[in-house]
N, C-alpha and C positions, 0 to 999 in steps of 0.2 A: 615422430612426437618429441622432437629434439627441443632442446631447454639451451641451448650454446649461447643463440643470439638474441636478441630483444626483436620482437614482433616490428614489421616495417611494413610500411604503405603497401611494398610489393607481395607481401604474406596476406596481406587483407584483399587485395586484388585476386591472386591467383583462390583463394578461398572463396571467392564470389563466384569465380566460373566451378569451381568443382562441387559447391552445393546449388548451382542454379534450379535443376531439374527437383531438388528437394524441398524447396521451399516458398513462399511467397512472396514478392514485393509488397508489403504492408502498405496501403495507402496514407497519406496524411488529409487530415480532417480541419478545416480552419474551428474554431473556439470563438465564436463572436462575444456569448458571454464573458469570456477570461481578456480577452482585446478591450470590451466596456471598463475592464476593473484595471487594469494593466496601461492603458494608454499607447500598446502598443500591439502589432499581427502579432498573433499566437495561433501556433500549427500543434495538432495531436499526432505522434507517429505513434500508429495503431497497431503495435505489437499483439497486441490481445486478440486480434484477426488471423496470426501465424498459426502454423499450423500445430497442434499439441496446445495451442493458446499460449505460446509467448515464445520472447527471442530467445531461448535456450536451444533451441530445434538447430539453430545456426552452427553454435560451435559445438555442438555432437556430433551433428553430422562431418564437420569438417575432420574433427578428431579420429571418427571413426573410418572415415576416408583415408587416413593417413596410415592406418594399421596392416601392415604386411600378411602374408596366408598366415602364416602361422601363429600370429596373435590373433587374427580372426578365428582359425578354430577354436583357441583354448576358450572363447567368449571372454566378455568383460564385464567389471561391477563397477558403479558408481554410488555415490552416498548423496543424497537429496533430501530436504522438506518438501520437494515436490515436483517444481519444475523442469529442474534438471534430470529429474528423473524419468520427467515424459518425457523430454528431449532425446533422451539418451533409449530410452526402450522406442520409441520410433524410429530414431535412424539406426537403431538396430535390427529392427525389425524389416525394415529398408533392404539393411544389408545380407538378412541372413543368420546375422550372429545371437547368439544365446546371449542375454541380457539378466543380470542381477541386479537389484537396487536396495540401497538400504536407507530406510527411512527412519526419523526420529519417534520414539513412541505420539508422539502428540502431532506428528504431520497431519496435515487437512485429511480426511476421508477420501472427499472426490477427488483428490490428486491421486494417491494411493490405489484408488480403482480406475481411474486413467491410465495408470500406471501400468496395472495387470492387463487392461485390455489392451495394450499395444503388444501384450504378450512376454512381459518383464515377471520376473521371480522378486516379489517382493519380500525384503526381511525386517521386522521392525526391530531396533536396537537403539537404545540410549534415550535420553533426555532431553540433547541437543546433537546442533549437525555435527557438531564437534567428536562426540562420542559416535557417532554414525558412521562418522569420516574412518574413525579409527577402528572399526570393524570391518568396514569395506577393506582396508589394507589389511586386515587378520583375514578374511575371504580370500582375497586376491593372495594371498601367501600360500594359504593353505589349500584353496583347488585351483592356482596356476592360474586365475583369471587376469585379466588385464585390467588395470585402474585408470576410468578416465574421468580426472580432476573436475570438478565443477567450475573452475574459474583458474587456477593454478597450472595452465598448459598453453606452451605459443600457439597449438592450433585452436584450441578454445578460444580463446583472445582474438586469433584472427577472425573465426568463423562471426565471433560478433559483433567484430567491426564493419562487418558488409552489413550491417543497417546504415553506420554513418554514410556511406556509399549512395547508398539509394536516398538517403535525406538529403545531401548536397545538390543531388539531380531535381529534387524535387521541388526545392525550396533555394531559388537561385539568391536571394536576397536574403537566405541567414544570416545572424547577427551570434546567438547565442541557441543553445541548447541545453536542456536541464536532463541530466540521466541517473534514475535509479540504481543504486550503487549498496552490495552487502560484502562479497571477496573482492571486487572490482574487476570481474573480468571483462564484464560490457563497458561500462566505464572506460575501462585502458582502453581496449579497440577501438572504442568511438572517439575518443581522444589523438588518437594515433593515427586514423585517418584523417580527422576533420582536421589537424594541425600539419598534417603534408599538404594537405590541397589547399585548404582555408586558414591558415595562421591566424588571420584577424578574427577568426569566429572564438569566441566565446564558451569554452568548456566547464559546465559545472554541475559536479556531482552532488546528487542529495541521499539523505540516510537518514533511518528510523533512530531518532534519539534515543531508543534504548538500546539499539545496537550499532555505537555510532563509532566503530575501530576504524573505519577508514579517516572520518574526522579527524582523528585524536593523533591520528599516524600522520597526516598533514601539518597538523601544527606542530608536534614534536620533531617533525623530518626522520622521524625515523619508525619502523612498525612497531605499532601499539595493539592491543587484544581487548577485549572489554568479556567478562564474564556475560553467560547467556541469559537473557531475559525476556519474558512474552512480550512482544509486539504485535499488533494488528498485521504489519508488513512482516509475515512469516516466510517470503519468498526472500529476503534478505536479512535471514536474521541470523549472520555471519559475525564469529568475535573481532575478526577483522582482514585486512589483508595479506598475501602473501606477499614475499617479497620482489618476486615477478611482477605481480599486478602494482606494488607500489611504488616500484620505480620507474615504471610508465607514467605513475597517476601525478606522481611529485614532477615528473618532466612536461608532461604536456596537458594537466587540467587546469583550471584559473583559479577554483574555488570549489570548496566541500561546505555545504550546510546539512541540518538535521530537522526533523521536523516529528512533534509527538503524534500519538498515536488520536488524540482530539482530532487534530488536522488533518490525519490521513482520513478518519471516518468521515470527516465534512467535505474533504476531495471527492471522495468515493459518491458520495450522494450526491454532490454538483456536477458531478461529469453524468451520471445515471440520469439526472433532471434537465439538464441545459444540453447536452452533447448525445443522450441518447444512447451512452458508454455504459458497459459495465466492467470495471477491471477489479482485480486485486490489492490490499492494501499497500504492497512495493511497487504494482503499475501507477498507484497514485500520489506517489511521493512528490513528484516535480508540479503537480497541481495544488497539491497542499502548502508546498513553498510559495508558490504564487498569494494563494488565499490567504495565509497565513501572514503573507508580507516578511516573513523569512529571506524572499529575496525580491530584488525589484528590477526587473528585464529593462534594456534599455534601447531595443532595437526588435526587429523580427525575432521571435523566439520558437524553438521547436522543442517541447516536450513530449519524453520518450514515457509511453504507455509504454510499460515491460511485459504485463502479463493480465489476463483474465481469468485467472482458475479460481475463482471465488469460491469456499467454500457456502455450499448452500446452507447449510444447516445454520451457519453466524451469520445471513446476510441480512436476517429481519433484527435482530440487535444490533448489527453496522448500521443501518439504517436509521434505526431509532437515535442510537448514538450522534450519528450526524445532525440529525435531526433537530437534537439538542442542543447541540454545536450551534447550528445554522439559527438559533431563538426562536423555534417553530415549536418546538415542545416544550411548555413551561410549566413548573412545578407552582403552586400560589396557596398559600395557607392563611386560613381566616377562622377568626374565633367567632363563634356564633351564640347567640342565646339558644338555649336546647329546649325550643317550643315547634308546635307543631307549622307549617308554612317557611321555615328557614331554608330549606333545599331549594323551595319552590323559585324561592326569590332571588337567590345565586342563580339556579341556571336559568331563568329567564333574564336577568338581566345579561347573561355573557351570551345567549342565544342573539339578544338583540344588539348586542355589540357584532355578531357575527362570528365569536369565539365557538370552536367546538371540544365540548366537555368529553373528555375521554377515560376517566377515572375518578373516582370519589372514595373518600377514606373517612369515616365517620368515628372521631378518636373523643371518648367521653373520658377517659382517663388518664389524661396526661396528668405529669407531675404539674403540682401547683394550679389546679384548675376547680374551682368550687361546683356542687351538683347541677348547678342551674348554666351553666356555660362547656360549648361543645366547640373541639377545633374539626374544623372541614380543612382534610388536605384534597389536593385536586391538581389534576395532570391535564392541561390545556393544550388544543392544537390551533394557533395562530399564525400571521404568514410575518411575523418577524416583531424585533423591537418597538416597533411603532403601533403595531396592531394589537400586543399586549398589553401596551399603556391604554389604549383603548377600551380594551376590556379591562382595567381597573380603573379606569371613568366611571365605567357603565357600574360599576358596583358600588363605586361610592356616592353612585347618587342615590343608591337604595339603602345609604347610611351602613354600609358594610367598608368602613374605612380603615379598618387595622389590622393591614394584611402584610405577611410576609412570603419570603423567598425559602424560609425555614421555619421547621414548628417551634410555635412560640413557646415560651415556658411560662406566662404569666397570663392572667387572665385579663381583655380589653376591657376600658370604659364602656365602650361604643354596646360591646353585646351585651353589659350587664343592662344600661339603659333599655335595650329593647326587649331583654327577659322583664325587667320592672314593667313596660311599658303594657305588656300582656303580648 
């Protein structure tokens, strides 16, 4: 596990042979919906179908394979928010090595359970990955364990780079690749392999805006870190790159961009609906960049879906958030006369416009309302902005013309007129 020389194409080619029997060569799938949006061919490199549900097993297998017998006998320890944990646990299980994984307190339960399922001991410590990593270092010293880093390691980087060798063979006309990035192990490995084989191919790293340490480092020309922040892309919630990964990224990566959680949720829903693919937030970063127009591709583009370990407990809220971003869940507030039949009038108009009424909140006590006027807060399911406007038009036809997207603070003349007319 030497760190004397930077990772090279030869290291990545050797890693491919080393880990060949322990991983899957994941497929690339055409993304027709993204092709229509971008105007260029787009394919998805489906690492969510990899063993343990992400690309991480590639680097973990290569790193563990590089241990000598004395190191194997000591056992290993790693720190991870989830995917590296599962990759290490699976690789250790295959090698017959005892593994301990330190995870932050808020790590997704599905990832913790899967890690334990591969036979690893899971220890929860700290609020951030950095705190978990520090504790893993303490355990390594106290218990004599060998620490396997999530990205700051030559063997790990070389293992992750094997993904790019597959991709270049699967997509001969590849022009660009979008790669999720947290600490930069995957991005560095992919960039080294691609630039060595096909230097004209653009390599673009994509981060979560809440944790954009590599983006800031890239702009500054030196390693920068950011404080821990919550993000839907928990798999890349890392403060910044290491000196090792940043040196490779600075030399081989063409561009860095970042996307917010709203765009990430939208991308997850888009992939689920159009490609029938379920990915986690980090895995959706490349698609988020395309959908949000943060990046405009110029030729055949591959998007790396880095993992699919979604916390099932959060899936409902993620889908709902994505549908809101897509304009298919819409909130609407209407002032009405507080008389019988008004709610029936509203629901009938919505039904005639083929809208779906999901929630209704009837408020008679908002500030500024007289006793004869009420506020109706609605949650509607529609097929997009145009359909939403058709629903609003149907309500206007019924005289329900004073509508806002936020609760009003003054009663409307239309509601007063309808009240007064009985």
